[in-house]
C-alpha positions, 0 to 999 in steps of 0.5 A, spaced: 715 348 128 718 346 121 716 353 119 719 357 125 725 353 124 726 355 116 724 362 118 730 362 123 735 359 119 734 364 113 734 370 118 741 367 121 743 367 113 741 374 112 744 377 118 750 373 118 752 372 111 754 365 112 755 361 106 754 367 101 756 366 094 756 373 091 756 380 094 752 385 091 754 393 092 749 398 093 751 405 094 757 404 099 754 398 102 756 391 101 751 385 102 753 378 102 747 374 099 746 367 096 745 366 089 739 361 089 735 364 095 735 371 091 734 367 084 728 363 087 725 370 090 723 373 083 724 373 076 729 379 076 734 375 080 733 369 076 735 372 070 740 376 073 744 371 077 743 365 072 741 367 066 745 369 060 748 375 063 755 377 064 753 378 072 751 371 072 759 369 072 761 375 077 762 374 084 761 381 085 755 385 082 754 393 083 747 395 082 746 402 080 740 407 082 737 403 087 737 406 095 741 401 099 736 402 105 730 400 100 735 394 097 736 392 105 728 392 106 727 388 099 733 383 102 730 382 108 723 380 105 726 375 101 730 372 107 725 373 112 718 373 108 716 379 112 717 386 114 716 391 120 711 395 115 710 400 121 717 402 121 718 404 114 716 411 112 711 413 106 717 415 102 720 408 103 714 404 102 713 408 095 720 406 093 720 399 095 713 398 091 717 401 085 723 396 086 718 390 087 715 392 081 721 393 077 724 386 080 717 383 078 717 381 086 709 380 086 709 377 093 713 384 096 709 388 092 702 385 095 705 385 102 706 393 101 700 394 098 696 390 104 700 395 109 699 401 106 693 405 108 692 410 102 687 414 106 692 416 111 698 418 106 700 425 105 697 427 098 704 428 095 705 421 096 698 419 094 699 423 087 706 418 086 702 412 087 696 415 082 702 416 077 705 409 078 698 405 078 696 408 072 702 407 068 702 400 071 695 399 069 693 397 076 686 400 075 683 397 082 689 401 086 688 407 081 681 407 083 683 407 091 687 413 089 682 417 085 677 416 091 681 419 096 683 425 091 675 426 090 674 426 098 680 431 098 678 435 092 679 442 095 685 440 098 688 437 092 687 444 088 690 448 093 697 444 092 697 446 085 704 442 084 700 435 085 698 435 078 705 437 076 708 430 074 701 428 071 701 426 064 695 429 060 690 423 060 691 422 068 689 429 069 683 428 065 682 422 069 682 426 075 678 432 073 673 428 069 670 424 075 663 427 077 665 426 084 671 430 084 667 436 087 670 443 087 669 450 085 669 449 077 673 456 077 678 453 082 679 447 077 680 451 071 686 455 075 689 449 077 689 446 070 691 453 067 698 452 071 698 445 069 697 447 061 703 452 062 707 447 065 706 442 059 707 447 053 700 450 053 697 444 052 689 445 052 687 438 051 685 438 059 680 444 058 675 439 055 674 436 061 672 443 065 664 444 066 664 451 063 656 452 065 658 451 072 663 457 072 659 464 073 659 469 068 663 474 072 668 469 073 669 467 066 669 475 064 674 476 070 679 470 070 678 465 064 677 470 058 683 474 059 687 467 058 684 466 052 684 458 054 677 457 051 672 460 046 667 465 048 662 462 043 663 455 046 662 458 053 656 461 051 653 455 048 655 451 055 651 456 059 645 456 054 644 449 053 646 447 061 651 442 057 655 439 063 652 435 069 653 437 076 659 434 080 657 430 087 660 433 093 663 428 098 660 423 103 658 427 109 658 423 116 654 427 120 649 432 116 644 436 120 639 436 114 634 430 116 628 432 113 627 428 107 631 423 104 631 419 097 632 412 097 635 410 090 635 402 090 638 402 083 640 407 078 640 403 071 645 404 066 641 408 062 645 415 061 638 418 060 634 415 065 640 416 070 641 423 069 633 425 069 632 421 075 638 424 079 638 431 076 631 433 076 628 428 081 633 430 087 635 437 085 629 440 082 623 437 086 626 436 093 627 441 098 632 437 101 638 436 098 640 430 102 640 423 099 641 416 101 644 412 096 643 405 097 645 402 090 649 407 086 651 403 079 654 405 072 654 413 074 660 417 075 664 413 079 662 406 077 662 403 084 656 401 089 655 405 095 651 403 101 647 407 106 652 413 104 650 420 105 651 425 099 649 432 098 648 435 091 648 442 090 645 446 085 649 452 081 644 458 079 645 464 075 644 470 078 640 476 075 648 479 074 650 473 071 644 474 065 647 481 064 654 479 063 651 474 058 648 479 054 655 483 055 659 477 052 654 476 046 655 484 044 663 483 045 662 477 040 
């Protein structure tokens, strides 16, 4: 009963503005609020209203670069302790997250995170969250976004503007994952556009798996850009330098003739690579794998009873002829 009374009391103070002792102006809106309530909510307001600041001596404060709707949501949470998350748009949720982090308002940040369904967000908004979580070093939340990028890798590459705001390290974090499963030449094309927009930065090309690009595609698409040295490409192909990518989980797979159960993959790169690449890809006609436990390999997570398919890229006779062509040109 007392909790409901307190909620209703705070709700009344929020809605009526009675007994308020300060006004906060955001854009063209004025909010009549209570200094002690705001200061008790988060470090930002405590410092602003009671710290050694000029605002602490003012009865009216203007906050710039803050949307009034987002600030209204923040105030509602301060007074009521909850929000109708279903009524808040995706874009506003992201803006509210930024504001909560800026204000060091952990309770509001956690509330929004608990109500955001990352898997249902537009990819453009997931990209914003990925940049945010990466900058804030929130690795668990960053991983959730990366997993969705893995799942929708082909769609990610089609929306080429998604990478536009990514710093080099974040681009590499996305592309270097074994589970970012897409045609390698499409990955190259996307990185080429990013490189051109970042002043020709070629560092991201180090994460392209060059031996997964066909000779024909290299000759027609990569070589004219001079983005990668032909000798290094030849070395990558001849030595099969880079590992395959894993495709995303399939819910319904018609191929059930053979399943390989892997109870545990050790942290030994050599053992893990040999067991997966050789045993599964080369010795078994069925490419369906039932992974019961998947540790320290690519995505650094446990996956139970998920169905993964593994595709092999094989050089055609035409590509072997093209290899000879590149050798002659070099």
